[in-house]
DSSP file (Angstrom, degrees, kcal/mol; ACC not computed):
  #  RESIDUE AA STRUCTURE BP1 BP2  ACC     N-H-->O    O-->H-N    N-H-->O    O-->H-N    TCO  KAPPA ALPHA  PHI   PSI    X-CA   Y-CA   Z-CA
    1    1 A M     >        0   0    0      0, 0.0     4,-1.9     0, 0.0     3,-0.2   0.000 360.0 360.0 360.0 -33.7   31.3   60.6  -25.8
    2    2 A S  H  >  +     0   0    0      1,-0.2     4,-1.8     2,-0.2     5,-0.1   0.827 360.0  57.5 -66.7 -30.0   32.2   59.8  -22.3
    3    3 A K  H  > S+     0   0    0      2,-0.2     4,-1.9     1,-0.2    -1,-0.2   0.886 105.8  50.0 -67.4 -37.5   28.6   58.8  -21.6
    4    4 A V  H  > S+     0   0    0     -3,-0.2     4,-2.2     1,-0.2    -2,-0.2   0.903 109.6  51.1 -66.0 -42.1   28.7   56.2  -24.4
    5    5 A N  H  X S+     0   0    0     -4,-1.9     4,-2.3     2,-0.2    -1,-0.2   0.856 108.7  51.9 -64.5 -35.3   32.0   54.8  -23.0
    6    6 A T  H  X S+     0   0    0     -4,-1.8     4,-2.3     2,-0.2    -1,-0.2   0.907 111.1  46.4 -68.4 -42.2   30.4   54.5  -19.5
    7    7 A Q  H  X S+     0   0    0     -4,-1.9     4,-2.3     2,-0.2    -2,-0.2   0.888 112.8  50.5 -66.9 -38.0   27.4   52.6  -20.8
    8    8 A F  H  X S+     0   0    0     -4,-2.2     4,-2.3     2,-0.2    -2,-0.2   0.916 111.2  48.2 -64.8 -43.1   29.6   50.4  -22.8
    9    9 A G  H  X S+     0   0    0     -4,-2.3     4,-2.3     2,-0.2    -2,-0.2   0.885 111.6  49.8 -64.8 -39.5   31.8   49.6  -19.8
   10   10 A T  H  X S+     0   0    0     -4,-2.3     4,-2.4     2,-0.2    -1,-0.2   0.898 110.7  50.3 -66.5 -40.2   28.7   48.9  -17.6
   11   11 A S  H  X S+     0   0    0     -4,-2.3     4,-2.1     2,-0.2    -2,-0.2   0.916 111.1  47.9 -64.3 -43.3   27.4   46.5  -20.3
   12   12 A I  H  X S+     0   0    0     -4,-2.3     4,-2.2     1,-0.2    -2,-0.2   0.909 111.4  51.3 -63.4 -42.6   30.7   44.7  -20.5
   13   13 A G  H  X S+     0   0    0     -4,-2.3     4,-2.3     1,-0.2    -2,-0.2   0.907 109.7  49.3 -60.9 -43.1   30.8   44.4  -16.7
   14   14 A A  H  X S+     0   0    0     -4,-2.4     4,-2.5     1,-0.2    -1,-0.2   0.889 110.1  51.2 -64.7 -39.5   27.3   43.0  -16.6
   15   15 A I  H  X S+     0   0    0     -4,-2.1     4,-2.4     2,-0.2    -1,-0.2   0.896 110.3  49.3 -64.6 -39.8   28.1   40.4  -19.3
   16   16 A I  H  X S+     0   0    0     -4,-2.2     4,-2.5     2,-0.2    -2,-0.2   0.920 111.2  49.2 -65.0 -44.0   31.2   39.3  -17.3
   17   17 A V  H  X S+     0   0    0     -4,-2.3     4,-2.4     1,-0.2    -2,-0.2   0.928 112.7  47.5 -61.9 -45.1   29.2   39.0  -14.1
   18   18 A V  H  X S+     0   0    0     -4,-2.5     4,-2.3     1,-0.2    -1,-0.2   0.912 111.5  51.0 -63.0 -42.1   26.5   36.9  -15.9
   19   19 A G  H  X S+     0   0    0     -4,-2.4     4,-2.1     2,-0.2    -2,-0.2   0.909 109.8  49.1 -61.3 -43.8   29.2   34.7  -17.5
   20   20 A V  H  X S+     0   0    0     -4,-2.5     4,-2.5     1,-0.2    -1,-0.2   0.915 110.6  51.2 -63.1 -42.6   30.9   34.1  -14.2
   21   21 A L  H  X S+     0   0    0     -4,-2.4     4,-2.8     1,-0.2     5,-0.2   0.899 108.8  51.1 -61.6 -40.7   27.5   33.2  -12.6
   22   22 A V  H  X S+     0   0    0     -4,-2.3     4,-2.5     2,-0.2    -1,-0.2   0.917 111.3  47.6 -62.4 -43.7   26.8   30.7  -15.4
   23   23 A V  H  X S+     0   0    0     -4,-2.1     4,-2.1     2,-0.2    -2,-0.2   0.917 113.8  47.3 -64.3 -43.9   30.2   29.0  -15.0
   24   24 A V  H  X S+     0   0    0     -4,-2.5     4,-1.7     2,-0.2    -2,-0.2   0.934 114.5  45.8 -64.9 -46.5   29.7   28.8  -11.2
   25   25 A I  H  X S+     0   0    0     -4,-2.8     4,-2.4     1,-0.2     5,-0.4   0.911 112.2  51.9 -64.4 -41.8   26.2   27.4  -11.4
   26   26 A N  H  X S+     0   0    0     -4,-2.5     4,-2.0    -5,-0.2     5,-0.2   0.900 110.5  47.4 -61.6 -41.6   27.2   24.9  -14.1
   27   27 A S  H  < S+     0   0    0     -4,-2.1     4,-0.3    -5,-0.2    -1,-0.2   0.824 113.5  49.7 -70.6 -28.9   30.1   23.6  -12.0
   28   28 A A  H  < S+     0   0    0     -4,-1.7    -2,-0.2    -5,-0.2    -1,-0.2   0.908 131.1  12.8 -76.3 -42.0   27.8   23.3   -9.0
   29   29 A V  H  X S+     0   0    0     -4,-2.4     4,-2.2    -5,-0.1     5,-0.2   0.427  98.6  96.4-116.6  -0.7   24.9   21.4  -10.6
   30   30 A G  H  X S+     0   0    0     -4,-2.0     4,-1.6    -5,-0.4     6,-0.2   0.885  84.5  52.2 -59.0 -41.7   26.3   20.2  -13.9
   31   31 A G  H  4>S+     0   0    0     -4,-0.3     5,-2.6    -5,-0.2     4,-0.3   0.885 109.8  49.0 -64.2 -38.8   27.2   16.8  -12.7
   32   32 A V  H >45S+     0   0    0      1,-0.2     3,-1.2     3,-0.2    -1,-0.2   0.914 110.1  50.9 -67.0 -42.5   23.8   16.2  -11.3
   33   33 A L  H 3<5S+     0   0    0     -4,-2.2    -1,-0.2     1,-0.3    -2,-0.2   0.814 109.5  50.7 -66.0 -29.2   22.1   17.3  -14.5
   34   34 A K  T 3<5S-     0   0    0     -4,-1.6    -1,-0.3    -5,-0.2    -2,-0.2   0.465 120.5-108.5 -86.1  -1.6   24.3   14.9  -16.6
   35   35 A G  T < 5S+     0   0    0     -3,-1.2     2,-0.8    -4,-0.3    -3,-0.2   0.569  73.3 140.5  86.1   9.2   23.5   12.0  -14.3
   36   36 A E      < +     0   0    0     -5,-2.6     2,-0.3    -6,-0.2    -1,-0.3  -0.777  23.3 137.2 -87.9 113.2   26.9   11.9  -12.7
   37   37 A S        -     0   0    0     -2,-0.8    -5,-0.0    -3,-0.1     0, 0.0  -0.951  61.8-120.5-148.3 168.0   26.4   11.2   -9.0
   38   38 A N        +     0   0    0     -2,-0.3     3,-0.1     2,-0.0    -2,-0.1  -0.064  57.3 152.6-100.3  31.5   27.9    9.1   -6.2
   39   39 A A        -     0   0    0      1,-0.1     2,-0.4     2,-0.1    -2,-0.1  -0.281  55.3-102.4 -65.4 147.1   24.6    7.3   -5.6
   40   40 A D        -     0   0    0      1,-0.1    -1,-0.1     5,-0.1    -2,-0.0  -0.566  33.1-170.0 -68.7 124.3   24.7    3.8   -4.2
   41   41 A M        +     0   0    0     -2,-0.4    -1,-0.1     4,-0.1    -2,-0.1   0.109  38.7 129.4-106.7  20.6   24.0    1.4   -7.1
   42   42 A S  S  > S-     0   0    0      1,-0.1     4,-2.4     4,-0.0     5,-0.2  -0.332  72.7-111.1 -70.4 159.9   23.6   -1.8   -5.0
   43   43 A D  H  > S+     0   0    0      1,-0.2     4,-2.5     2,-0.2     5,-0.2   0.884 118.9  51.2 -58.7 -39.7   20.5   -3.9   -5.6
   44   44 A E  H  > S+     0   0    0      2,-0.2     4,-2.2     1,-0.2    -1,-0.2   0.910 110.4  47.8 -65.5 -42.9   19.2   -3.0   -2.2
   45   45 A A  H  > S+     0   0    0      2,-0.2     4,-2.0     1,-0.2    -2,-0.2   0.897 113.2  48.0 -66.3 -40.0   19.6    0.8   -2.7
   46   46 A I  H  X S+     0   0    0     -4,-2.4     4,-1.7     2,-0.2    -2,-0.2   0.927 110.9  50.9 -65.9 -44.2   18.0    0.6   -6.2
   47   47 A A  H  X S+     0   0    0     -4,-2.5     4,-0.6     1,-0.2    -2,-0.2   0.894 110.2  50.3 -60.6 -39.9   15.1   -1.4   -4.8
   48   48 A K  H >< S+     0   0    0     -4,-2.2     3,-0.6     1,-0.2    -1,-0.2   0.890 109.4  51.0 -65.3 -39.2   14.6    1.1   -2.0
   49   49 A R  H 3< S+     0   0    0     -4,-2.0    -1,-0.2     1,-0.2    -2,-0.2   0.809 116.1  40.2 -69.9 -28.5   14.6    4.0   -4.5
   50   50 A I  H 3< S+     0   0    0     -4,-1.7    -1,-0.2    -5,-0.1    -2,-0.2   0.382  85.7 118.3-103.6   5.2   11.9    2.4   -6.8
   51   51 A E  S << S-     0   0    0     -4,-0.6    -3,-0.0    -3,-0.6    -4,-0.0  -0.379  77.2 -91.2 -69.1 151.6    9.6    1.0   -4.1
   52   52 A P        -     0   0    0      0, 0.0    -1,-0.1     0, 0.0     3,-0.1  -0.265  24.9-142.9 -61.7 147.9    6.0    2.3   -4.1
   53   53 A V  S    S+     0   0    0     -3,-0.1     2,-0.3     1,-0.1    -2,-0.1   0.587  76.9   3.9 -88.6 -10.7    5.4    5.3   -1.9
   54   54 A G        -     0   0    0      2,-0.0     2,-0.3     0, 0.0    -1,-0.1  -0.960  64.8-123.8-160.1 175.4    2.0    4.2   -0.9
   55   55 A K        -     0   0    0     -2,-0.3     2,-0.4    -3,-0.1     0, 0.0  -0.963  30.5-109.9-130.6 148.9   -0.6    1.5   -1.1
   56   56 A L        -     0   0    0     -2,-0.3     2,-0.8     1,-0.0    -2,-0.0  -0.637  23.8-147.1 -80.1 127.9   -4.3    1.7   -2.2
   57   57 A N        +     0   0    0     -2,-0.4    -1,-0.0     1,-0.1    -2,-0.0  -0.859  21.1 174.1 -97.2 109.7   -6.8    1.3    0.5
   58   58 A T        -     0   0    0     -2,-0.8    -1,-0.1     2,-0.2    -2,-0.0   0.490  50.1-114.2 -92.9  -4.3   -9.8   -0.5   -0.9
   59   59 A G  S    S+     0   0    0      1,-0.3    41,-0.1     0, 0.0     3,-0.1   0.319  75.3 129.8  87.8  -8.5  -11.6   -0.8    2.4
   60   60 A A  S    S-     0   0    0      1,-0.1    -1,-0.3     3,-0.0    -2,-0.2  -0.480  71.1 -91.3 -75.9 149.8  -11.3   -4.6    2.4
   61   61 A P        -     0   0    0      0, 0.0     2,-0.5     0, 0.0    -1,-0.1  -0.291  44.4-107.7 -60.1 145.6   -9.9   -6.2    5.5
   62   62 A I        -     0   0    0     31,-0.1    76,-0.0    -3,-0.1    31,-0.0  -0.640  31.3-154.3 -78.6 124.8   -6.1   -6.7    5.5
   63   63 A V        -     0   0    0     -2,-0.5     3,-0.1    -3,-0.1    75,-0.0  -0.888  16.1-127.5-102.6 121.0   -5.3  -10.4    5.0
   64   64 A P        -     0   0    0      0, 0.0     2,-0.0     0, 0.0    -1,-0.0  -0.252  34.0 -93.3 -64.7 155.7   -1.9  -11.4    6.4
   65   65 A E        -     0   0    0      1,-0.1     3,-0.1     0, 0.0    73,-0.0  -0.324  47.0 -97.3 -66.1 150.9    0.5  -13.2    4.1
   66   66 A A        -     0   0    0      1,-0.1    -1,-0.1    -3,-0.1     3,-0.1  -0.400  46.8-102.2 -66.9 145.0    0.5  -17.0    4.2
   67   67 A P        -     0   0    0      0, 0.0    -1,-0.1     0, 0.0     5,-0.1  -0.207  46.9 -84.2 -65.5 161.2    3.1  -18.5    6.4
   68   68 A A    >>  -     0   0    0      1,-0.1     4,-1.7    -3,-0.1     3,-0.8  -0.202  41.4-106.9 -62.5 157.3    6.2  -20.0    4.9
   69   69 A A  H 3> S+     0   0    0      1,-0.3     4,-2.4     2,-0.2     5,-0.2   0.827 119.0  59.1 -58.3 -34.1    6.1  -23.5    3.6
   70   70 A T  H 3> S+     0   0    0      1,-0.2     4,-2.2     2,-0.2    -1,-0.3   0.873 104.8  50.0 -65.5 -35.2    8.2  -24.8    6.6
   71   71 A E  H <> S+     0   0    0     -3,-0.8     4,-2.5     2,-0.2    -1,-0.2   0.896 110.3  50.5 -68.1 -38.8    5.6  -23.4    9.0
   72   72 A T  H  X S+     0   0    0     -4,-1.7     4,-2.6     2,-0.2    -2,-0.2   0.915 111.3  47.8 -64.3 -43.5    2.8  -25.2    7.1
   73   73 A V  H  X S+     0   0    0     -4,-2.4     4,-2.3     2,-0.2    -1,-0.2   0.914 112.1  49.6 -64.1 -42.2    4.7  -28.5    7.2
   74   74 A A  H  X S+     0   0    0     -4,-2.2     4,-1.0     1,-0.2    -2,-0.2   0.912 112.9  46.9 -63.9 -41.9    5.4  -28.1   10.9
   75   75 A A  H  < S+     0   0    0     -4,-2.5     3,-0.4     1,-0.2    -2,-0.2   0.904 113.1  49.3 -66.4 -40.3    1.7  -27.4   11.6
   76   76 A A  H >< S+     0   0    0     -4,-2.6     3,-1.0     1,-0.2    -2,-0.2   0.869 109.0  52.0 -67.6 -36.0    0.5  -30.3    9.5
   77   77 A S  H 3< S+     0   0    0     -4,-2.3    -1,-0.2     1,-0.2    -2,-0.2   0.724 105.1  55.6 -75.8 -19.1    2.9  -32.7   11.1
   78   78 A S  T 3< S-     0   0    0     -4,-1.0    -1,-0.2    -3,-0.4    -2,-0.2   0.360 113.0-111.2 -95.5   7.4    1.8  -31.9   14.6
   79   79 A G    <   -     0   0    0     -3,-1.0    -1,-0.3    -4,-0.2    -2,-0.1  -0.191  57.9 -28.1  89.5 175.0   -1.9  -32.6   14.0
   80   80 A P        -     0   0    0      0, 0.0     2,-0.1     0, 0.0    -4,-0.0  -0.324  66.7-119.3 -67.1 143.2   -4.8  -30.2   13.9
   81   81 A R        -     0   0    0      1,-0.1    68,-0.2     2,-0.1    69,-0.1  -0.456  30.4-106.3 -79.3 154.5   -4.5  -27.0   16.0
   82   82 A G     >  -     0   0    0     -2,-0.1     4,-2.2     1,-0.1     5,-0.2  -0.269  30.8-103.8 -76.0 166.5   -7.0  -26.3   18.7
   83   83 A G  H  > S+     0   0    0     66,-0.2     4,-2.7     1,-0.2     5,-0.2   0.891 118.7  49.1 -60.0 -44.7   -9.7  -23.7   18.5
   84   84 A K  H  > S+     0   0    0      1,-0.2     4,-3.0     2,-0.2    -1,-0.2   0.901 110.7  51.3 -64.6 -40.5   -8.0  -21.0   20.6
   85   85 A E  H  > S+     0   0    0      2,-0.2     4,-1.9     1,-0.2    -1,-0.2   0.917 113.3  44.1 -63.0 -43.9   -4.8  -21.3   18.7
   86   86 A V  H  X>S+     0   0    0     -4,-2.2     4,-2.5     2,-0.2     5,-1.2   0.922 114.5  50.3 -67.0 -43.3   -6.5  -20.9   15.3
   87   87 A Y  I  <>S+     0   0    0     -4,-2.7     5,-2.8     1,-0.2     6,-0.2   0.944 112.3  46.9 -58.5 -48.8   -8.6  -18.0   16.7
   88   88 A D  I  <5S+     0   0    0     -4,-3.0    -1,-0.2     1,-0.2    -2,-0.2   0.849 118.9  40.2 -63.6 -34.9   -5.5  -16.2   18.1
   89   89 A S  I  <5S-     0   0    0     -4,-1.9    -1,-0.2    -5,-0.2    -2,-0.2   0.775 138.0  -0.8 -88.5 -25.8   -3.5  -16.7   14.9
   90   90 A A  I ><5S+     0   0    0     -4,-2.5     3,-0.5    -5,-0.2     4,-0.3   0.697 124.5  50.8-131.6 -43.7   -6.2  -16.0   12.3
   91   91 A C  I >><S+     0   0    0     -5,-1.2     4,-2.8     1,-0.2     3,-1.2   0.791  93.8  72.4 -77.9 -28.3   -9.7  -15.2   13.5
   92   92 A F  H 3><S+     0   0    0     -5,-2.8     4,-1.9    -6,-0.3     5,-0.5   0.820  81.0  74.2 -58.3 -32.6   -8.8  -12.5   16.0
   93   93 A A  H <4 S+     0   0    0     -3,-0.5     6,-0.3    -6,-0.2    -1,-0.3   0.864 120.7   9.1 -51.5 -39.6   -8.0  -10.0   13.2
   94   94 A C  H <>>S+     0   0    0     -3,-1.2     4,-2.8    -4,-0.3     5,-0.8   0.797 132.4  49.0-107.3 -44.8  -11.7   -9.6   12.5
   95   95 A H  H  <5S+     0   0    0     -4,-2.8    10,-2.5     1,-0.2    -3,-0.2   0.618 112.3  50.4 -77.8 -10.9  -13.6  -11.4   15.3
   96   96 A G  T  <5S+     0   0    0     -4,-1.9    -1,-0.2    -5,-0.4    -3,-0.2   0.671 124.6  26.9 -92.2 -19.7  -11.5   -9.7   18.0
   97   97 A T  T  45S-     0   0    0     -5,-0.5    -2,-0.2    -3,-0.4    -3,-0.1   0.577 100.9-118.6-116.7 -16.7  -12.1   -6.2   16.6
   98   98 A G  T ><5 +     0   0    0     -4,-2.8     3,-1.5     1,-0.2    -3,-0.2   0.640  49.8 173.6  82.4  15.4  -15.4   -6.4   14.7
   99   99 A A  G > < +     0   0    0     -5,-0.8     3,-1.9    -6,-0.3    -1,-0.2  -0.263  64.2   4.8 -59.4 141.5  -13.7   -5.5   11.4
  100  100 A A  G 3  S-     0   0    0      1,-0.3    32,-0.3   -41,-0.1    -1,-0.3   0.743 133.6 -60.6  56.0  28.0  -16.0   -5.7    8.3
  101  101 A G  G <  S+     0   0    0     -3,-1.5    -1,-0.3     1,-0.2    -2,-0.2   0.598  88.3 158.5  81.1  11.2  -19.0   -6.5   10.5
  102  102 A A    <   -     0   0    0     -3,-1.9     2,-0.2    -8,-0.1    -1,-0.2  -0.455  49.5-108.3 -68.2 137.9  -17.6   -9.7   12.0
  103  103 A P        -     0   0    0      0, 0.0    -5,-0.2     0, 0.0     2,-0.1  -0.510  37.8-122.2 -67.9 131.6  -19.3  -10.7   15.3
  104  104 A K    >   -     0   0    0     -2,-0.2     3,-2.1     1,-0.1    -8,-0.2  -0.449  29.0 -96.7 -77.0 145.8  -16.8  -10.1   18.1
  105  105 A L  T 3  S+     0   0    0    -10,-2.5    53,-0.1     1,-0.3    -1,-0.1  -0.394 112.3  21.4 -58.3 130.3  -15.8  -13.0   20.4
  106  106 A G  T 3  S+     0   0    0     48,-0.4     2,-1.3     1,-0.2    -1,-0.3   0.319  85.8 124.6  92.7  -7.8  -18.0  -12.8   23.5
  107  107 A D    <>  -     0   0    0     -3,-2.1     4,-2.3     1,-0.2     3,-0.3  -0.701  35.7-178.4 -88.9  91.6  -20.8  -10.8   22.0
  108  108 A A  H  > S+     0   0    0     -2,-1.3     4,-2.4     1,-0.2    -1,-0.2   0.846  78.1  56.3 -61.7 -35.9  -23.8  -13.0   22.7
  109  109 A A  H  4 S+     0   0    0      1,-0.2    -1,-0.2     2,-0.2    -2,-0.1   0.898 112.3  41.2 -65.0 -39.7  -26.3  -10.7   20.9
  110  110 A A  H  4 S+     0   0    0     -3,-0.3     4,-0.5     1,-0.2    -2,-0.2   0.859 120.3  43.1 -75.4 -35.4  -24.3  -10.8   17.7
  111  111 A W  H  X S+     0   0    0     -4,-2.3     4,-3.1    47,-0.2     3,-0.3   0.774  94.9  80.5 -82.1 -26.1  -23.5  -14.5   17.8
  112  112 A G  H  X S+     0   0    0     -4,-2.4     4,-2.2     1,-0.2    -1,-0.2   0.903  95.1  42.6 -50.2 -55.8  -27.0  -15.7   18.9
  113  113 A P  H  > S+     0   0    0      0, 0.0     4,-0.7     0, 0.0    -1,-0.2   0.842 116.4  50.0 -63.1 -30.8  -28.7  -15.6   15.5
  114  114 A R  H >4 S+     0   0    0     -4,-0.5     3,-0.8    -3,-0.3     4,-0.4   0.915 109.6  49.6 -72.0 -42.7  -25.6  -17.2   13.9
  115  115 A I  H >< S+     0   0    0     -4,-3.1     3,-1.6     1,-0.2    -1,-0.2   0.879 104.1  61.1 -62.5 -37.3  -25.5  -20.0   16.5
  116  116 A D  H 3< S+     0   0    0     -4,-2.2    -1,-0.2    -5,-0.3    -2,-0.2   0.758  93.8  64.2 -62.5 -24.3  -29.2  -20.7   15.9
  117  117 A K  T << S-     0   0    0     -3,-0.8     4,-0.3    -4,-0.7    -1,-0.3   0.675 114.0-113.2 -73.8 -16.7  -28.4  -21.5   12.2
  118  118 A G    <>  -     0   0    0     -3,-1.6     4,-1.9    -4,-0.4    -1,-0.2  -0.024  19.4 -84.5 101.6 156.0  -26.4  -24.5   13.4
  119  119 A S  H  > S+     0   0    0      1,-0.2     4,-2.5     2,-0.2     5,-0.2   0.812 122.5  59.6 -68.5 -30.4  -22.7  -25.5   13.4
  120  120 A D  H  > S+     0   0    0      2,-0.2     4,-2.4     1,-0.2    -1,-0.2   0.914 107.4  46.2 -64.3 -41.0  -22.9  -26.9    9.8
  121  121 A T  H  > S+     0   0    0     -4,-0.3     4,-2.5     2,-0.2    -2,-0.2   0.918 112.4  50.4 -66.4 -43.3  -24.0  -23.5    8.5
  122  122 A L  H  X S+     0   0    0     -4,-1.9     4,-2.1     1,-0.2    -2,-0.2   0.914 112.3  47.0 -61.0 -42.7  -21.2  -21.8   10.5
  123  123 A L  H  X S+     0   0    0     -4,-2.5     4,-2.6     2,-0.2     5,-0.2   0.906 110.6  52.4 -66.3 -40.8  -18.6  -24.2    9.1
  124  124 A N  H  X S+     0   0    0     -4,-2.4     4,-2.8     1,-0.2     5,-0.3   0.921 110.6  47.9 -59.8 -44.0  -19.9  -23.8    5.6
  125  125 A H  H  X S+     0   0    0     -4,-2.5     4,-1.9     1,-0.2    -1,-0.2   0.886 112.3  49.5 -64.7 -38.5  -19.6  -20.0    5.9
  126  126 A A  H  < S+     0   0    0     -4,-2.1    10,-2.3    -5,-0.2    11,-0.4   0.906 116.4  41.4 -67.3 -40.6  -16.1  -20.3    7.3
  127  127 A I  H  < S+     0   0    0     -4,-2.6    -2,-0.2     8,-0.2    -1,-0.2   0.925 129.1  26.7 -73.0 -45.2  -15.0  -22.7    4.5
  128  128 A N  H  < S-     0   0    0     -4,-2.8    -3,-0.2    -5,-0.2    -2,-0.2   0.544 110.5-113.6 -98.9  -9.4  -16.6  -20.9    1.6
  129  129 A G     <  -     0   0    0     -4,-1.9     2,-0.3     5,-0.3    -1,-0.2   0.052  24.3-143.2  89.3 155.1  -16.8  -17.3    2.9
  130  130 A F  B >   -A  133   0A   0      3,-1.5     3,-2.5    -4,-0.1     2,-0.1  -0.926  56.3 -35.7-159.8 130.9  -19.8  -15.3    3.8
  131  131 A N  T 3  S-     0   0    0     -2,-0.3   -30,-0.1     1,-0.3   -31,-0.0  -0.349 132.5  -9.9  52.2-121.5  -20.6  -11.5    3.3
  132  132 A A  T 3  S+     0   0    0    -32,-0.3    -1,-0.3    -2,-0.1   -31,-0.1   0.588 115.0 101.0 -82.2  -9.1  -17.2   -9.7    3.9
  133  133 A M  B <   -A  130   0A   0     -3,-2.5    -3,-1.5   -33,-0.1     3,-0.1  -0.645  68.5-140.7 -80.2 122.1  -15.5  -12.9    5.2
  134  134 A P    >   -     0   0    0      0, 0.0     3,-2.4     0, 0.0    -5,-0.3  -0.327  42.0 -69.8 -74.1 163.9  -13.3  -14.5    2.5
  135  135 A P  T 3  S+     0   0    0      0, 0.0    -7,-0.2     0, 0.0    -8,-0.2  -0.309 124.7   6.2 -53.9 132.6  -13.1  -18.3    2.1
  136  136 A R  T >  S-     0   0    0    -10,-2.3     3,-2.8   -11,-0.2     6,-0.2   0.662 106.8-117.7  64.3  19.0  -11.3  -19.7    5.1
  137  137 A G  T <  S-     0   0    0     -3,-2.4   -46,-0.1   -11,-0.4     3,-0.1  -0.314  73.9 -31.2  57.1-126.0  -11.2  -16.3    6.7
  138  138 A T  T 3  S+     0   0    0      1,-0.1     2,-0.5   -48,-0.1    -1,-0.3   0.082 122.8  90.4-109.4  22.2   -7.6  -15.3    7.1
  139  139 A C    X   +     0   0    0     -3,-2.8     3,-1.7     1,-0.1    -1,-0.1  -0.662  41.8 164.7-119.8  75.3   -6.4  -18.8    7.6
  140  140 A G  T 3  S+     0   0    0     -2,-0.5    -1,-0.1     1,-0.3    -3,-0.1   0.705  78.5  50.3 -63.7 -20.3   -5.6  -20.1    4.1
  141  141 A N  T 3  S+     0   0    0     -3,-0.1     2,-0.3    -5,-0.1    -1,-0.3   0.279  84.2 116.0-103.3  11.4   -3.6  -23.0    5.6
  142  142 A C    <   -     0   0    0     -3,-1.7     2,-0.1    -6,-0.2    -3,-0.0  -0.599  60.0-134.5 -81.2 138.8   -6.4  -24.2    8.0
  143  143 A S     >  -     0   0    0     -2,-0.3     4,-2.2     1,-0.1     5,-0.2  -0.409  29.4-105.3 -78.7 166.0   -7.9  -27.6    7.6
  144  144 A D  H  > S+     0   0    0      1,-0.2     4,-2.4     2,-0.2     5,-0.1   0.885 123.8  53.9 -59.5 -37.5  -11.7  -28.0    7.8
  145  145 A E  H  > S+     0   0    0      1,-0.2     4,-2.3     2,-0.2    -1,-0.2   0.891 107.2  49.7 -65.2 -39.4  -11.2  -29.6   11.2
  146  146 A E  H  > S+     0   0    0      2,-0.2     4,-2.1     1,-0.2    -1,-0.2   0.885 110.4  50.4 -67.8 -37.5   -9.1  -26.6   12.4
  147  147 A L  H  X S+     0   0    0     -4,-2.2     4,-2.4     2,-0.2    -2,-0.2   0.913 110.2  50.5 -63.7 -41.4  -11.8  -24.2   11.2
  148  148 A K  H  X S+     0   0    0     -4,-2.4     4,-2.6     1,-0.2    -2,-0.2   0.903 109.0  51.5 -62.4 -40.8  -14.4  -26.3   13.1
  149  149 A N  H  X S+     0   0    0     -4,-2.3     4,-2.1     1,-0.2   -66,-0.2   0.902 110.2  48.9 -61.9 -41.2  -12.3  -26.1   16.2
  150  150 A A  H  X S+     0   0    0     -4,-2.1     4,-2.5     2,-0.2    -2,-0.2   0.897 111.2  49.8 -66.1 -40.5  -12.1  -22.3   15.9
  151  151 A I  H  X S+     0   0    0     -4,-2.4     4,-3.0     2,-0.2     5,-0.2   0.934 110.2  50.0 -63.6 -46.0  -15.8  -22.0   15.4
  152  152 A E  H  X S+     0   0    0     -4,-2.6     4,-2.5     1,-0.2    -1,-0.2   0.897 111.0  50.2 -59.8 -40.2  -16.5  -24.2   18.5
  153  153 A Y  H  X S+     0   0    0     -4,-2.1     4,-1.5     2,-0.2    -1,-0.2   0.930 113.3  44.9 -62.9 -46.5  -14.1  -22.0   20.5
  154  154 A M  H  < S+     0   0    0     -4,-2.5   -48,-0.4     2,-0.2    -2,-0.2   0.905 114.2  48.9 -67.0 -41.0  -15.8  -18.8   19.4
  155  155 A V  H >< S+     0   0    0     -4,-3.0     3,-1.7     1,-0.2     4,-0.3   0.942 110.9  49.8 -63.6 -47.4  -19.4  -20.2   19.9
  156  156 A E  H 3< S+     0   0    0     -4,-2.5     3,-0.4     1,-0.3    -1,-0.2   0.819 114.7  45.0 -62.2 -30.4  -18.5  -21.5   23.4
  157  157 A N  T 3< S+     0   0    0     -4,-1.5    -1,-0.3    -5,-0.2    -2,-0.2   0.290 112.4  52.5 -96.9  10.6  -17.0  -18.1   24.4
  158  158 A S    <         0   0    0     -3,-1.7   -47,-0.2   -53,-0.1    -1,-0.2   0.210 360.0 360.0-129.6  15.1  -19.9  -16.1   22.9
  159  159 A K              0   0    0     -3,-0.4    -2,-0.1    -4,-0.3    -3,-0.1   0.448 360.0 360.0 -83.7 360.0  -23.0  -17.7   24.5
């Protein structure tokens, strides 16, 4: 009989230990499981928590965002920008690095056949896009005259 009482006592002890562990674990994580937390619920904190963790790389050149409307108005009111200014702000992204097969500024071998086609063809390609180059390159707010100025700058510095 004493052996049965020992097994019974051990079983009761194990049940008590398991019960205490369940109570401790429930009190430690119960609030989180029920959605009770002290998380910051401001609009900024929520936006940060739901922002994408990555972006898809399609291999296309990265096109910078268009400038704010106030910048466009300021540029328009001061007259057309010069070739170097347009090149530095928009064309350099591809023509300074050779991205997407763009001829680099100063590379006479790459520019020679293009220059031979004439300035009208170069301007047409800049305005309408050509191969990997999108229409107006990366300068969506450039006038045709500003694109022409940038082409002239690149041609003069690539002969």
